N, C-alpha and C positions, 0 to 999 in steps of 0.2 A: 650467349656469350658466357665463357667460363668465368667463374669468380673464385675467390678463397673463402671457404667455409671453416669455422672452428668446430670440429667434430669432438663430441664427448665420447671418449674411447673406453672409460672406465670410471667407476665410483667406488668409494669406501667410506666406511664410517667407524667410529670408535666411541665407546662409552665406559666411564669409570666403572670399576667393579662394585662399588658400594651403591646400593639402592635404598632409597629413602621413600618409604610407603606413606601414605595418608594416615594410616593408624599410628605410625610412629611420631608423625607431625603434631598429630592430636595430643600427644603426650607432652609436646614442646611448647605449644601456643593454642590459644582458645579457638578450636576448629574442630571439624570432624570430617570422616570420609564423605559422608552425604553432602555436606556444605561444599567441599571441594569439587566433588564429581559434578554436582548440579550446576555450579557456576563455570567451571572450566573443562570438564571431562577428563581432568588428570587424576590418575590413580597411583602413579609412582614417578619418581625422578631419579637420575644418578647423580653422585656428588664426588667430586675429585678428592682423592685421598690427601692427607697432609704431605706437602712436598711435591705433589703432582701438579704440574704447571700446564698452562695453555698450550705450550710448545710440545709438551709431551703428547697431549691429546692430537694435536694437529699432526704430528710426526706419524703415530700410529695410524691415523686415517689416510694420510698420504701414502704410506707404504702400501696399505691395503687397495687403494685406488690404482697405484702403480702395478701392482700385482694383477688386478682385475683386467687392466688395459694391456698386460702383457708388455710392459714399457720398461726399459732399463732407465735408471736415474741419469745415465749420461745423455739422455736425449732432453731432458728438461733444462730449458733456458730462461724460464720465467716462473716466479712463484708470487702469487697475490693472496695473501692472507686477510680474511675479513675477521675482525675481533673488536670487542670493545673492553676485552679484559687481557691485555697484553701481559707478558711475563714482567716487563719492565717499562717505564716511560720510553726509553729507547735503550738499546737499538730495536728495530723492529723484530717482533716475534718470527716473522718469515725468514729473517737472516739466520735465526738459531736452527730453524728447520732445514734451510739450505745446508747448513754446515754439518748438521747431523745426518743428512742424507749423502754427505760427501761431494756435493755439487759445488764446482769453482768457477763456473761462468754465468753469464747472463744477468738478470736483475731478480731482486726479491724485496718486497715491501708489504707493509700492512695497509689496510684501508678501514676506516671506521664509519659505518652507517648504522650501526647497532643491528635491529633484527633484519633490515634490509641489506646488510653487508654482503651476503653472499650474491645476491642479484646484482649489487654495484660491482663487485669483484669479477663476477663472470662476464659482464658488459665490458669492463676495462681489459680483461685478458682477450676478449674476443676481438676488441678493436686492435689491440696490439699486433695479434695473429693475422688479422686481415690486411693490415698495413705492412706486413712483411718483416717486421722488425724482430719477431720471434717466432719459433716454429712449434714448441711444445711447451704448454703451461700446466702447472699445477694450480688449481683454484681451490682454496680451503676456507671453510668456515670453522671456527674453534673458540669455545668459550668456558670460562671458569666462573659462571654467574653467581655461583653460591658465595663467592668472596665478596660480592657487593650487596648482598641481602642483609636486611634488618630482620632478624629472626623473631622479632617480638611484633613485627607487622604482619598480621594474618592475610592482609589484602594482597600482599606481594610475594612473601617468603614461600607461600605454597605453590607458586606459579612456576617457578624457574628451575633449571637443572643445568648440568654440565655436559659437554660432549663435543665432538668434532666430526666433520664430514668433508670429504674431498672428491674432486672429479680431475680427470687428465683430458686436456684440450689439445688437440693436434690440428694444425693447418693442413687442409687438404682441398684439392680443386674440385669444385662443384660446377653444375650447369647453370647455376644462377636462378633456378626455379624452385618452387617450394618442394619439389621432389628430393632435393638435396639432403643429405644428412648434415647435422650440424646446427648451429645457432641461427635462427632466420630473422629474429628481430629482438632488439631490447629496448626497454623505455624505463627511464630513471627520473624521479620526482624528489623535491624537497619543499618544506614550508617551515622556516625557522620561528614563525610566529607562535607555534604551539609547543615551544620549548618546555613550558612549565607543566605540560600534562603528563610528561614521561621523561624523567631525568635522573641523574645521580648528583646528589648534593655534596660533591666534592671534587677536587682536581688539583694538580700541581700548582696552577697559577691562581686559584681561588682560595682553597682551605689549606693546601699543603697535605691533604689526607685523600684517601681513596674514596671515602663517602659511602652512602647507602642509596639504593634505587627508590625512587619515589614516583608514585603513578596515581592519576585520576582515571580509574577503571572504566567509569560509565563514558567519559568523553573519548578515551582512546577507543572504546568499542565503536562507538558511532563513526569516528573518523576512518577506522580500519576497514569496515565494511564499504563505505563509500569509496575510500582511496584505492583499496585492492580491486574492486569492482572496476573502477576506472581504468586501472593500469591493464587489467586483462582485456578490456574493451579496446583499448589502444592498441593492443598487440594484434587483435583480430581484425582491426580496421586497417592496420599497416599491411597485413597480408591477405585481406579479402576472405579470410575464413569465418566460419560460423563457430558458435560455441559447440555445436553438435559435432564438429570436425575434430575436436580435441579428444586424444584417447585418454590422457591422464593431466590432471590438475595436481601439481604438488605445491600447497600453500605453506607459508610460514606457520609453524605450528605453535601458535600463541594460545589459543582457547578454541574448544570445540564449537562453542556457540558462534564465535567470529567465523570459523571455517564453514559451518553449515549455513549461516546467514549469507556469506558471500556467494557460496554455491547456488543457493536458493535464487538470489537477485540475478545471478548470471543464466539461470535456467539449466544448470548442469546437474546431473544426477549424482547423489552422494557416493554412488558406487564407482564413479570415475575419479574420485577425489582420494588421493593418499593421505592417511591420517596415522601419525605416531604420537600425538600429543598426550594419549593415555598412559604411554610407557615412558616417554622421555620428558614431558613437561615442556616448558618453553626454553629452548636453549639458544635462542637469540640467532645470531648469524650462523650457527651449526645446524638449525632445525631444517632448513630446506635440503642441504646435501645429505644430512642423516636419514631423512625420509626418503630421498631419491636412492641411497644406497640400500635400504631395506626393501623397497619396491623392485629394484633390480635384482637384488639377491634371491627374492623369493618368486621371480619369474613374471611379476605383473607388467613391468616395463620390457618391452621387446623391441628389438632392432626394427627401425622404420617407423614407429609410432611418434605421434605428435605430443610432446609434453610441455606444459605451460607452468612455469614457476612464478610466484608472486609473494610479496611480502611487504610489511609495513614495520618501521620502528621508530624509536625517539628522534626527534629532531624538528618536526616529523620528517622522515624519509620514506619513500615507497618506490615500487617498481615492478616490473615483469620481464620474464625472459622467455621466448618460445623456441624449442629446438625439436628437430626430428632426430630421434634417437639412432 
C-alpha cells in the first residue's frame, strides 16, 4: 500500500568564523587542553561574532541545504526551527528566516527541546508532511549557546559552541515498506523531573534575565547513555531492524565519552558513528544536522543508506529518528 514519506533531499551546515581552541580557553579559565579532551573529546568550538544572531546562522545553513537539495525557496511551505537561543523572546526566529528567504506562504515556528530539538523538529515536520498539510519543509537546528555560558565555570564553558544545520524534507509517495526513502520512524520522550540536572538559571517570567547554563555533568552522563540507548532500541523495535542493519548513527554531539558509551551499549562499531564533537563542541539543537551535513558532504552518507539520529537534552528530553537517505 502506498504511503507518504518525508524524504530528506538535502542537508547544509554553517559555523561562525571564529574558532576558540582549548589552548585559548586555558588562558581564560582554570583548565587545560588535556583536561578538556580527556573528559569530552572536544578540541575546539566556533563562537558567533558580536551582532551575529541565531537567525543569521540558521539562514546560512538553510540556504546551503536548499542548494544541496536543488530546491527553490518557492517550494518551501513549512519552517520548523529548533533552538534554545532565539534572537528574541518573540517573534519566532523561524519567521525571521522565512522573511529573509523571501517566503510569504505556509507556516514558520520555533520549538524548544534543547539538545533534542532537531529530532523533535524533524518528527513534527514529518507528521505535517505525512498528513498532507504541507509539501516541503525546512527543518533547522541553530544555536548561539555561547551567549548562555558562564565563562568562569570550567565545567560548562569548555563544552559548548555555536552553529546551525538544516535539512530539506519533501513529501513523496512510497511503497510503505522499509525500502522507502525518507523518515521511517520517530520516537520522542520527556521527563521533567530531572529539570535541575541541566538548565539555565534565568528566563522572562522567573528572573527577567537570560541567565547561565548549569549542569550536573555526572548525572547527565548517566541518563544520556541510558536514554539514548533506549530511544535507539525503540526505533529498531518499531521497524524490526537490528543494530547491524544501520549504516550510520548520527548522535547528538555532546561528549565523546557519551557517544562511545552509547555505541558500545548498542553493539555498534565506532566506525559507523558520525562524530564532529572534537571540532564543533556541543552545539545543542544544531549538533545533529551539523554532523549530518558533514557526513553527507564528505560522501560517508549515501543515498539508500539507513541513518539513525538520536539525542538527549535538558528537560530531560530525548528521542530518535530513523531515515533511509
